[in-house]
N, C-alpha and C positions, 0 to 999 in steps of 0.2 A: 808205643814203645815195644812192640812185639819182636822187633829184630834183635835177637838175643846177643849176637856177636858185637853189637855196638851199644848195648844197654848195660850200664854198671849197676849192680844191685848191692845195696849196703844195708845191713841190719844195725840200727842205732839204739843204744841203751846207755843209761848213766846210773851212777850211784847204786851199785849192787850191794855195797856194804857187807861183803862176805865176812862171816864170823860174828855178826851182830847177835847178841843174846845167846852166845854159844854155851853159856853155863846154865841156861834155863831149860829144864827138861822138856817143856812143851814146845818152845819156839826155837830151839837151837839149830834146827835144820832149815828154817824158813828161807834164809838168804841163799842157801845152796840150792834149794829146790827151785827158786825163781831163776837163779843163774843157769842151772841145768836146762830149764825150760827155754831160756833165751838161746842157748847154744843149740838146743834141739830144733827150735824154730829156724835158726840159721841154716841148719842142715836140710830141714824139710822144705824151706823156700829156695834152696839152692842159691844162696847169696854168694857174691864174690868175696866179701869180707865182712867182719863185724867191727863196728866202730864204738868204742866205749869212752864216755866223757868224764872219767875220774871217779875217785872213791870206790875203786873195785873192792878194796879192803876197808873194814870198819876201824881197825886199830892200826896205828903206825907200825907197830911190831906185831904182826899177826902170830897167833899161837901155832905150834907145830900142827895141831889138828886142822886148823883153818888152811894152812899152806898145803897140807897133804890133800885135803878135799878139793881145793881149788885146782891143784895140779892134776888130780885124777879126772876132773870134769874137762879141763882143757885138753888133756892127752886123749881122752875118749872121743871128743868131737873134732879136734883140730888136726890130729895126726892120722892121715889116711892117704890113699893114692889117687884121690880125685884131682883132676887137672885144675890148676889156677889159670884163669883166662885173662888176667890183666898183667901189665908190666909196671914196675916202678922205674921211671926214666930220669929221676933227679939224682943228684950226688948223694948216694946212700950213706957215705961216711959222715955227711953233715946231718942227714935226717936221723940216723941211729948212731949217735956217738958213743958206742960201746966197743968192747975189744974186737968184735967181729965186723961191725960196720956194714951190714947188709940186711935186707929184708929177710924174714925167717924162712920163707918158702924157697929161697934160692940156695940154701945150704944143702949141698949134695948128700949129706949124711942123715938128713931128716926128710920124711914124707909129710909135708904140711899141705893139707887139702883145704883147710879153712883158716885163712890168716885172720888174726885179731890185731887191730891197731888201738892203742890206748894212750891217753895222757894220765898224769896223776892228779889227784884231788887234794883237798886240805887234810883229809884223814890219812892218806898214804903218800904224803909228800916226802922228797928226799931229805936226809938229815945226816949229821955226823961228819967226821973228818973226810970221808970219801964221798959224801953227798949221795948216799944210796937210798933207794926206796925199796919197799917190798916188791914193787913192780920190776925192779932190776933183777930180782931173783927169777921171776918168770921169764924175763928177757934172756937171762943167761942160760936158762933151760931151753931156749928157742921156742917157747910156747906163745909169746906175744911180741908185737913190735911196739916198743915204747918210744914215743916221740913227744915233742913239745916240752922237753926238759931244758930249762934256760939257765945259763950261767950269767948271773946278774953282775956283769962286769962294769967297769967305768967308776968314776968317783961320784960322790953325792948320791942322787936317787938311783943311779945305775942305768945301764943301757942293755937292750936286748935286740936281737935280729931274729925275726920269725921266718924261717925258711920252710916252704911247702914241700910235702911229699907229692911228687908229680906222678899221677896214675893215668895209664893209658889203656883203654880197652876198645879195640877197633878204631872207629873215628871219634870216640868220646874221650875227652881229656879233662881230668879233674886235678885241681891244685888243692891239696888237703893241708890246711894250716892247723897246727896244734899249739895251744898255750896252756901248759900245766899250771896248777894253782900257784899264784903269787899272793902274798898278803894283800887284801883289798886296798888298804890305805896306801900301800906303797905303789901298787899298780895304778891306782887312781892318780897319784902324783906323777907317775911316769907318763901316763897318757897326756897329761897336761903340761909336760915339759918337752919343748921341741927336740926332736931327733932321739928321744929316749927309747921309743918303740919304732923299729924299722920293719916294714913289711916287704919282704923280698919277692918280687914278681918273677914269674918264669921267664927265662931268656928265650929269645926267638929260636925256634928249631925249624928244621926243614918243613916248609909248607904250613907252619903254625905261627899265628901272631898271639900277642898277649890276650887279646879279646876272645880267643877261641877256648880259653880255659874256663871251666865251671869252678868257681872258688868257694870252698867250704872252710869254715873255721869251727873248731871244737875248743871250748874253754870251760873253766870250772871256777866260777866266782859268784859272789853275792849279786843278785839282780834286783831284789826288793829294796827300795830306797828308803828305809827308815832313817838312816843317816847317809846322805849322798856321798860322804867321803869314804864310807866303808862299803861301797858297792860300785859296780862298774856300769856306767851309763851306756846304753846301746849306741848312742851318737858318738862315743869315743872310737868306735870301730870303723875301719876303712870302707868307703862306699863301693869299692870294686868287688866286695864280697857278694855272693849270690845266696848263700845259705849258712846259717849259724846254728850249731848244736850247743845249747846252754846247759852245762852240768851244774851241780851243787844244790839248786833249788829242788826240793822233793815233791812239790805239787806237780801232778802230771798235766801239762798244757801242751800236748803232743801235736795238735794241729798247727802247722806253720802259720805264724802271724807276720804280716808285713810291717816293717818299721817305717812310719811316715817320713818321707824325704830322704831315706837312706838307700832304698832300692833292693834291700835284702830281706829275707824271711828268717824268723827264728823259731826253732822247735825247742821246747823244754820237756824232755821225756819224763823227768821226775825219777824218783827212786823205784827200785823193784821190790823193796821191802820197807815197811813203815818203821822208822826209827824214832819218831816222836809222835805222840798222840794228839795231833792238831788236825783241824778241819781239812787242810790241803792234802794231808796224807790219806784221808778217807775216800778221796776220789778214786775211781777205778784206775789201776796201773796198766800202762801200755808200753810197747816198744814200737819203733818206726821202721818200716821197710821203705827205703828210699831208692827209687829207680831214676837213673840219670841217663839221658841220651842227648848228646850235643849240649846245647844250653838250656834244655828243658828238663824238668824233674817232675816226678809223680810221687806223692807221699801216700803210704798205706799204713794206717795205724792198726796194730794187732794187740788185742787184750791179752794180758797174762792170766792164765787159768789157775796157777798154783798158789797165788797170793792169799794169805790169811785174810778173811773178811774183817773189816774194821768199820764199826758204826759209831757215828758221832752225832750228838744232839746238844742243843743249847736250850735251857729252860729258864724262863723268868717267872718265878713263883707268883708274883703279884698279878700276873696276867692269866693265871690258871683258875678257872671258876670253882673247881671242886677242892680247893685247898684252903684250910682255915689257919690264919696266922697264929691263932692261940692253941692249935691242936697239932702237936708234932707228929702224932700218929697219922694224920691225914697227909702230911708232907711225905712221910716215909712210904705210905701206901701209893701216893701219886708217882713218886720217883721209881718205886718198885715196878709199877705198871709200865712206865716208860722203858726201863731196862729190859723187862720181859718181852715187850714188843720189839725192841731192837734185836734181842737174841733170836726171836722167832723170825724176824725179817732176814737176818743173816743166814739162817738155816734153810731158807727156801732154795730149792735147786735153781740155778741160773745157767744160762749158756756160757757165762764167762768163769765158771768155777768147776774144776775137774773133780774135786772131792770135798766132803764136808770137813771143815776144821773149826775148832773152837774159835769164836770171834773175839776180836778186841772191841771193847766198848768204852766210850768216854762220854760223860755228861758234864757239861759246863752249866752250873746252877747259879742264877742270880738270886741271892737270899734277901734282897732289900726288904725290910719290914718283917722278916721272919728270923727265927733262931736257927743257927746252922746245925747240921747233924754230923755225926762222926763218920767220915767217909770209909775209914778202915773197917769199922764194925758193919757198916752197910754192905761193903763189898764181900764180907764173909759169906753172905747168903748164896753167892754165885760161884763158890768154889766148885770146880768140876764142870761148870757151864761155860765159863770164859777163863782164858789164862790170866786175864787181868781186867778189872773194872776200875776206871779212874774217874773220880768225881771231885770237883772243887767248886 
């Protein structure tokens, strides 16, 4: 894929949750530092554009502080006089149904050198009389290209038509489908109702057939099937797809996995900031550099260096030899040793961390046969060593 004029380079990230914990004096900048790193990587890797999979913002109505910081980062990295080397050849008034109706780098009044394409997630979905999202503010500022916003027309469950953004670079042609978050139960019913979800294929163009397009879908829905009706099954998606970017799930499963019998691969980049202290969020965070040439693609995962370390452990007390059920001091001592080891582990310099930050630590304790301890009092010991210790 060395032939640059025919290779489309996309940096893929999801769930940046800008503004998360913005009132916490230690963690308030975490989400912005990770997002700035993502934009910096895009510039460093000289990508054609950035593709975001929803939940750019943590709050549906972000604070002024969050909006200003976000606009500052986008303005710093996206507005420059670098050439954009791809074209959007679809009907842009359909792709970007706002007042301007075209991709942002084609506006003659702006120098956009790094285009960003994004859908909305469940945190920053459109609402209100005018059906507007915080993403619409960034779109009106010409800083992002907001696509995949659906008007759930029709009676009953509703109907949507998903029109692709058609991207052309040299001989490489990509059909980029976006599906902003729709309540999972509703979208689940729509997928199972004939003709409720229509996937619009590219019309034949000179020298191009439908099979020449590399088809990407970016969506933001539940994937983990605790309740099948409140998640989207991969087998609901159309078989003509080549590659799927799955937003919303925060665990980083960035290596593309083939879905048996469907013919496409799914990447789940996960969040760039931990918003819940669960095991899946403790895995190293990455973004994906996706290179496409013709019908071939090459994925390159890139670790994020600015993410706050997060250590997670599960402890079953009855399996621990040095703990006496009748001696609470021995329980405290054992748990203290585990926490100190986790803090020490997180402070070790690694290739994937640019600077030392106080780690997040969570221990899940099975107290069967033991009396429980007060987690708040236990956590007081580590003030100044971690921003938060969670134990339950």
